[in-house]
C-alpha positions as CSV (number, residue, x, y, z in Angstrom):
1,M,0.0,0.0,0.0
2,T,1.4,3.4,-1.0
3,I,0.2,6.8,0.2
4,E,1.3,9.9,-1.7
5,L,0.6,13.6,-1.2
6,T,1.1,16.5,-3.5
7,T,0.3,20.2,-2.9
8,L,-0.4,22.2,-6.0
9,S,1.0,25.7,-6.4
10,N,-2.3,27.3,-5.4
11,G,-2.4,25.3,-2.1
12,L,-4.9,22.6,-3.1
13,R,-3.8,19.2,-1.8
14,V,-4.1,15.8,-3.6
15,V,-3.6,12.6,-1.6
16,T,-3.9,9.0,-2.9
17,H,-3.7,5.6,-1.4
18,H,-3.0,2.8,-3.8
19,M,-4.6,-0.4,-2.5
20,P,-3.5,-3.5,-4.4
21,R,-6.1,-6.0,-5.7
22,L,-8.9,-3.5,-5.7
23,E,-10.8,-2.9,-9.0
24,T,-12.5,0.3,-7.9
25,V,-11.6,3.8,-6.9
26,S,-13.2,5.9,-4.2
27,F,-12.4,9.5,-4.2
28,G,-13.9,12.9,-3.6
29,V,-13.4,16.6,-2.9
30,W,-13.5,17.6,0.7
31,V,-13.8,21.3,1.6
32,A,-13.1,22.7,5.1
33,V,-16.4,24.5,5.3
34,G,-19.7,23.5,6.8
35,A,-22.6,24.7,8.8
36,R,-20.5,26.3,11.5
37,H,-19.2,28.8,9.0
38,E,-22.6,30.3,8.3
39,R,-23.8,33.7,9.5
40,A,-27.2,33.9,11.1
41,D,-28.7,35.0,7.7
42,Q,-27.0,32.0,6.0
43,H,-28.6,29.3,8.2
44,G,-28.8,26.2,6.0
45,L,-26.9,27.6,3.1
46,A,-24.0,25.2,3.2
47,H,-26.4,22.2,2.9
48,F,-28.5,23.9,0.3
49,L,-25.4,24.6,-1.8
50,E,-24.5,20.9,-1.7
51,H,-27.9,20.1,-3.1
52,M,-27.6,22.8,-5.8
53,A,-24.3,21.3,-7.1
54,F,-26.3,18.5,-8.7
55,K,-28.9,20.6,-10.4
56,G,-26.9,21.4,-13.5
57,T,-23.9,23.3,-14.8
58,S,-23.1,25.4,-17.9
59,S,-22.3,22.2,-19.8
60,R,-24.4,19.4,-18.1
61,T,-28.0,19.1,-17.0
62,A,-28.9,17.4,-13.8
63,R,-30.0,14.4,-15.9
64,Q,-26.7,14.3,-17.7
65,I,-24.7,14.4,-14.4
66,A,-26.6,11.3,-13.2
67,D,-26.3,9.6,-16.6
68,E,-22.6,10.2,-17.0
69,I,-21.8,8.7,-13.6
70,E,-24.2,5.8,-13.7
71,G,-23.3,5.1,-17.3
72,V,-19.9,3.9,-16.1
73,G,-21.5,2.0,-13.2
74,G,-20.5,4.5,-10.6
75,D,-22.3,6.5,-7.9
76,L,-22.0,10.1,-6.8
77,N,-23.1,11.7,-3.6
78,A,-22.3,14.5,-1.1
79,S,-22.7,15.4,2.5
80,T,-22.6,18.5,4.7
81,G,-21.3,18.5,8.2
82,L,-20.5,21.1,10.8
83,D,-17.0,21.8,9.5
84,T,-16.7,20.0,6.2
85,T,-18.6,19.5,3.0
86,A,-17.7,16.5,0.8
87,Y,-18.5,15.5,-2.8
88,F,-17.5,11.9,-3.5
89,A,-17.8,9.1,-6.0
90,R,-16.9,5.5,-6.5
91,V,-16.2,4.1,-9.9
92,L,-14.5,1.2,-11.6
93,K,-10.7,1.3,-12.2
94,G,-10.0,3.5,-15.3
95,D,-13.2,5.6,-14.9
96,E,-11.9,8.0,-12.2
97,Q,-11.3,10.8,-14.7
98,V,-15.0,10.7,-15.7
99,A,-16.2,11.1,-12.1
100,L,-13.5,13.7,-11.3
101,E,-14.5,15.8,-14.3
102,V,-18.2,15.7,-13.2
103,I,-17.3,16.7,-9.6
104,A,-15.1,19.6,-10.8
105,D,-17.9,20.7,-13.1
106,I,-20.5,20.8,-10.4
107,L,-18.2,22.7,-8.0
108,L,-16.9,25.2,-10.5
109,N,-19.7,25.7,-13.1
110,S,-23.0,25.3,-11.4
111,K,-25.8,27.4,-12.9
112,F,-27.9,28.2,-9.8
113,S,-30.8,29.1,-12.0
114,A,-33.8,30.7,-10.2
115,E,-36.0,27.8,-11.4
116,D,-33.7,25.2,-10.0
117,V,-33.3,27.0,-6.7
118,D,-37.1,27.2,-6.3
119,K,-37.5,23.5,-7.0
120,E,-34.7,22.4,-4.7
121,R,-35.9,24.6,-1.8
122,V,-39.1,22.6,-1.8
123,V,-37.1,19.4,-1.7
124,I,-35.1,20.6,1.3
125,Q,-38.2,21.9,3.1
126,Q,-39.5,18.4,2.7
127,E,-36.3,17.0,4.1
128,I,-36.7,19.4,7.1
129,A,-40.3,18.2,7.6
130,A,-39.0,14.6,7.6
131,S,-36.4,15.5,10.2
132,D,-39.1,17.1,12.3
133,D,-40.9,13.7,12.3
134,N,-37.8,11.9,13.5
135,P,-37.4,11.8,17.3
136,D,-33.7,11.2,17.1
137,D,-33.1,14.3,14.9
138,I,-35.3,16.4,17.2
139,A,-33.6,15.4,20.3
140,F,-30.1,15.9,18.8
141,D,-31.0,19.4,17.5
142,L,-32.4,20.3,20.9
143,M,-29.3,19.2,22.7
144,Q,-27.0,20.8,20.3
145,G,-28.9,24.1,20.6
146,V,-28.5,24.2,24.4
147,A,-24.9,23.0,24.3
148,Y,-23.9,25.8,21.8
149,P,-26.6,28.6,22.2
150,R,-26.8,31.5,19.8
151,Q,-24.1,30.3,17.4
152,S,-23.9,28.4,14.1
153,I,-22.5,25.2,15.6
154,G,-25.7,24.9,17.7
155,R,-28.2,25.3,14.8
156,P,-29.6,22.4,12.7
157,I,-27.5,21.8,9.6
158,L,-30.6,21.7,7.4
159,G,-31.7,25.2,8.3
160,T,-35.3,26.1,8.8
161,K,-38.2,26.3,6.3
162,A,-38.0,30.1,6.6
163,S,-34.3,30.4,6.2
164,V,-34.2,28.0,3.2
165,G,-37.1,29.9,1.7
166,A,-35.1,33.1,1.6
167,F,-32.0,32.0,-0.4
168,Q,-31.4,33.2,-3.9
169,A,-28.8,32.3,-6.6
170,A,-26.5,35.2,-5.5
171,D,-26.2,33.8,-2.0
172,F,-24.7,30.5,-3.3
173,K,-22.2,32.3,-5.6
174,S,-20.9,34.5,-2.9
175,Y,-20.6,31.6,-0.4
176,L,-18.6,29.6,-2.9
177,E,-16.3,32.6,-3.6
178,E,-15.8,33.2,0.1
179,H,-15.2,29.6,1.3
180,Y,-14.4,27.2,-1.6
181,L,-10.7,28.2,-1.8
182,P,-7.9,25.9,-2.9
183,G,-6.2,26.0,0.5
184,A,-9.3,24.6,2.0
185,I,-9.8,21.8,-0.5
186,V,-8.4,18.3,-0.5
187,V,-8.9,15.8,-3.3
188,S,-8.5,12.3,-1.9
189,A,-8.6,9.0,-3.7
190,A,-8.1,5.4,-2.6
191,G,-8.2,2.0,-4.3
192,A,-7.0,1.2,-7.8
193,V,-5.5,4.7,-8.2
194,H,-2.3,6.1,-9.7
195,H,-1.1,9.2,-8.0
196,K,0.5,11.0,-10.9
197,A,-2.5,10.6,-13.1
198,I,-4.8,11.9,-10.4
199,V,-2.6,14.9,-9.8
200,R,-2.4,15.6,-13.5
201,H,-6.2,15.6,-13.8
202,V,-6.7,17.7,-10.7
203,E,-4.2,20.3,-11.8
204,A,-6.0,20.6,-15.1
205,L,-9.4,21.0,-13.5
206,F,-8.7,22.9,-10.3
207,G,-5.3,24.6,-11.0
208,G,-7.0,27.8,-12.0
209,L,-8.5,28.4,-8.6
210,T,-6.9,31.5,-7.0
211,S,-5.4,31.2,-3.5
212,R,-6.4,34.0,-1.0
213,P,-6.8,34.2,2.7
214,R,-10.0,32.8,4.3
215,G,-12.0,34.6,6.9
216,T,-11.4,33.7,10.5
217,E,-13.7,31.1,12.2
218,S,-15.4,32.0,15.4
219,S,-14.6,29.7,18.4
220,A,-17.2,27.4,19.8
221,L,-18.6,28.4,23.2
222,Y,-20.1,25.7,25.2
223,G,-23.2,26.6,27.3
224,G,-25.3,23.8,28.6
225,G,-28.8,23.5,30.0
226,F,-31.9,21.6,29.0
227,A,-34.6,21.7,26.3
228,A,-37.7,19.6,25.6
229,S,-40.4,19.1,23.1
230,G,-44.0,18.1,23.9
231,K,-44.4,16.5,20.4
232,P,-46.0,13.1,20.9
233,F,-44.1,9.9,20.1
234,E,-44.5,6.2,21.1
235,Q,-41.4,6.5,23.3
236,S,-39.5,9.2,25.2
237,H,-36.1,10.0,23.9
238,V,-33.4,11.2,26.2
239,L,-30.1,12.7,25.2
240,I,-27.5,13.7,27.8
241,G,-24.5,15.5,26.6
242,L,-21.3,16.6,28.3
243,P,-18.4,18.6,26.8
244,S,-15.3,16.6,26.0
245,P,-11.9,17.2,24.3
246,S,-11.6,18.4,20.7
247,Y,-10.0,16.1,18.2
248,L,-6.8,18.2,18.5
249,D,-6.6,17.4,22.2
250,P,-4.6,14.3,23.3
251,G,-7.5,13.5,25.6
252,F,-9.7,12.8,22.6
253,Y,-8.6,9.2,22.6
254,T,-9.3,8.9,26.3
255,A,-12.8,10.1,25.6
256,Q,-13.2,7.5,22.9
257,V,-12.1,4.7,25.1
258,F,-14.3,5.9,27.9
259,S,-17.3,6.1,25.6
260,G,-16.7,2.5,24.5
261,L,-16.7,1.1,28.0
262,F,-19.4,3.4,29.2
263,G,-22.0,2.8,26.5
264,G,-20.3,1.7,23.3
265,G,-21.5,-1.8,22.9
266,M,-23.4,-4.8,24.4
267,S,-20.6,-5.3,27.0
268,S,-20.7,-1.7,28.1
269,R,-21.8,-0.6,31.6
270,L,-24.9,1.2,30.4
271,F,-26.1,-1.6,28.2
272,Q,-25.5,-4.3,30.8
273,E,-27.0,-2.3,33.7
274,I,-29.9,-0.5,32.1
275,R,-30.9,-2.8,29.2
276,E,-29.8,-6.3,30.3
277,D,-30.2,-6.1,34.1
278,R,-33.0,-3.6,34.5
279,G,-34.8,-4.0,31.2
280,L,-35.5,-0.2,31.0
281,C,-35.0,0.2,27.3
282,Y,-34.3,-1.7,24.1
283,S,-31.1,0.1,23.3
284,I,-28.8,2.7,25.0
285,N,-25.5,4.0,23.7
286,S,-22.9,6.6,24.1
287,S,-20.8,8.3,21.5
288,V,-18.1,10.9,21.1
289,W,-17.5,13.5,18.4
290,G,-15.0,16.3,18.1
291,L,-14.2,19.4,16.1
292,R,-11.0,21.4,16.2
293,D,-12.0,23.4,19.3
294,T,-14.7,21.4,21.1
295,G,-16.2,18.0,21.5
296,M,-19.1,16.2,23.0
297,L,-19.8,12.9,24.8
298,S,-23.5,12.0,24.5
299,V,-25.7,9.3,25.8
300,H,-28.9,8.4,24.0
301,A,-31.8,6.1,25.0
302,A,-35.5,5.7,24.2
303,T,-37.9,4.3,26.8
304,S,-41.4,4.7,28.2
305,P,-42.2,8.1,29.7
306,E,-42.6,6.7,33.2
307,L,-39.1,5.2,33.1
308,V,-37.2,8.3,32.0
309,G,-36.2,9.3,35.5
310,E,-35.0,5.9,36.6
311,L,-33.0,5.4,33.4
312,A,-31.3,8.8,33.7
313,E,-30.5,8.1,37.4
314,L,-28.7,5.0,36.5
315,V,-26.6,6.8,33.8
316,A,-25.6,9.3,36.5
317,V,-24.8,6.4,38.9
318,Q,-22.6,4.6,36.4
319,L,-20.7,7.8,35.6
320,A,-20.1,8.5,39.3
321,E,-18.9,4.9,39.9
322,I,-16.2,5.3,37.2
323,A,-15.2,8.7,38.6
324,D,-15.0,7.1,42.1
325,T,-13.2,3.8,41.4
326,G,-12.2,3.9,37.8
327,P,-12.9,1.1,35.3
328,T,-11.8,-2.5,35.6
329,E,-8.8,-3.6,33.7
330,A,-11.0,-6.0,31.7
331,E,-13.4,-3.4,30.5
332,L,-10.6,-1.0,29.7
333,Q,-8.8,-3.6,27.5
334,R,-12.1,-4.6,25.9
335,S,-12.9,-1.1,24.9
336,K,-9.4,-0.4,23.6
337,A,-9.6,-3.7,21.6
338,Q,-12.9,-2.6,20.0
339,L,-11.6,0.8,19.2
340,K,-8.4,-0.5,17.6
341,A,-10.4,-3.2,15.7
342,G,-12.7,-0.5,14.3
343,L,-9.7,1.6,13.2
344,L,-8.1,-1.3,11.4
345,M,-11.2,-2.8,9.9
346,A,-12.2,0.6,8.5
347,L,-9.0,0.8,6.6
348,E,-10.1,-2.2,4.5
349,S,-12.6,0.1,2.8
350,S,-11.3,2.4,0.0
351,A,-14.1,4.9,0.8
352,V,-13.1,5.2,4.4
353,N,-9.5,5.5,3.5
354,A,-10.2,8.4,1.1
355,E,-12.4,10.2,3.7
356,Q,-9.9,9.6,6.6
357,M,-7.0,11.0,4.6
358,A,-8.9,14.1,3.6
359,R,-10.2,14.8,7.1
360,Q,-6.7,14.3,8.7
361,L,-5.2,16.8,6.2
362,L,-8.0,19.4,6.8
363,S,-8.1,19.0,10.6
364,Q,-4.5,18.1,11.5
365,G,-2.6,19.4,8.6
366,R,-0.9,16.0,8.1
367,L,-1.5,12.4,7.6
368,I,-1.5,10.3,10.8
369,P,0.0,6.8,10.5
370,I,-2.3,4.0,11.8
371,T,0.6,3.0,14.1
372,E,0.4,6.4,15.8
373,L,-3.4,6.1,16.2
374,I,-3.0,2.7,17.8
375,E,-0.3,4.0,20.1
376,R,-2.6,6.8,21.3
377,V,-5.3,4.3,22.1
378,D,-2.8,2.0,23.9
379,A,-1.6,4.8,26.0
380,V,-5.0,5.2,27.7
381,D,-5.0,3.6,31.1
382,Q,-7.3,3.3,34.1
383,A,-6.1,6.5,35.7
384,R,-6.8,8.5,32.6
385,I,-10.3,7.1,32.4
386,K,-11.0,7.8,36.1
387,S,-9.7,11.3,35.7
388,F,-11.8,11.9,32.6
389,A,-15.0,10.7,34.4
390,Q,-14.2,13.0,37.3
391,T,-13.9,15.9,34.8
392,L,-17.3,15.0,33.3
393,M,-18.8,15.1,36.8
394,E,-17.8,18.7,37.0
395,E,-19.2,19.8,33.7
396,T,-22.6,21.4,33.0
397,P,-24.8,18.9,31.1
398,S,-26.8,19.5,28.0
399,V,-30.1,17.5,28.2
400,A,-32.9,17.0,25.7
401,V,-36.1,15.0,26.3
402,I,-39.0,14.5,23.9
403,G,-41.9,12.1,23.7
404,S,-43.2,12.6,27.3
405,G,-45.7,15.2,26.3
406,R,-46.1,18.0,28.8
407,K,-43.9,16.1,31.2
408,S,-40.9,16.4,28.9
409,S,-39.7,19.8,30.1
410,G,-39.9,18.8,33.8
411,Q,-38.0,15.6,33.1
412,A,-35.3,17.4,31.2
413,S,-34.9,20.0,34.0
414,R,-34.6,17.3,36.7
415,I,-32.1,15.3,34.6
416,A,-29.9,18.4,34.1
417,A,-30.0,19.1,37.8
418,R,-29.2,15.5,38.6
419,F,-26.0,15.6,36.4
420,T,-25.0,18.9,38.0
421,S,-24.4,17.1,41.3
422,R,-20.8,17.3,42.3
423,D,-21.0,14.6,45.1
424,A,-19.8,11.4,43.3
425,S,-19.9,9.3,46.4
426,A,-23.5,10.2,47.2
427,V,-24.5,9.4,43.6
428,A,-22.7,6.1,43.6
429,G,-24.3,5.2,46.9
430,K,-27.7,5.2,45.1
431,A,-26.7,2.3,42.9
432,A,-28.0,-0.3,45.4
433,R,-31.3,-1.8,44.3
């Protein structure tokens, strides 16, 4: 396996990973811009722009874009996150130039006709309506909003029906000019790929982009609190978030290992105690995500409205027990093994390889060898996990509850107050049945 990196004269980076015996190529264009870069009057613009890229260019209609990719057996898609937007494809070996030309065309030559904008705003408004019917999406948006109040990172990526309804073609053009700069772009490819050929094609397609300074990015400011929705669902959904290290912080790997043993699988504390031993829910899990300047550990579960309080109490108890006594060596090693296996198994996928290389270059400014990632995981010990849990005990939580009707707000308030408790021994003492 060979990884090669070339930086063009305008600052755009091209990285490839040749993976022997593969007959396909996964690649894409990753841009260091997402929902967090929007002003208040641009809420939802990054995601809308991603949609508009597929609506036609000066040389291809939307149908021709689809036909050209699918005509060679490939697929084309895109996604918008908080800090990145990606346009990616997978094609058979030898067809990568076709897909690369299409992606370059939709990024550099989109028409943004008024007719297409009006059609796609209806599509996105329907996407927003679908999200409003999804309890997981509602709970996450509520929690994110109280965690990062009055800032772009705390707003839903999709925008609102009102904000999406206001955008015009000029908004997309100015956003592209402001953020889609060569220094913020990585073209990444993995699989049956030849580096020099990809660089040659990228140079021809993107070499004309002019490098210039980007605007500064505002720092994320964590707040915390609680929010609720009285919208009726069959179950109550509970999300409990606590601030954790950014992906640039060495403690990020401690947070990942902690999340694994806390609620990351069937052997985790939360799953065993709350699902298996108590039968309070069908599933419960914890997860960690990070940006360059902030991160979040969150616990999510769905249960009956009358069980919300008991379930949240047990989450608090388990957190306090780890803060008080630390994890066992067995559960520490199990979580580390799961994390390392996930890292290594993911690298068998060309699509994951392409994405990981791009994200590392955009976030870290370099490619991180898998051996270094494994070393970071291996360095996490019981003391670090215990210390991390103690830190979480001192943080202000962000809590969201939906599905309990008029009781949702009171439940969210009580859970937030419960996790604000600083007395770990008193919390742990309530673990007895």
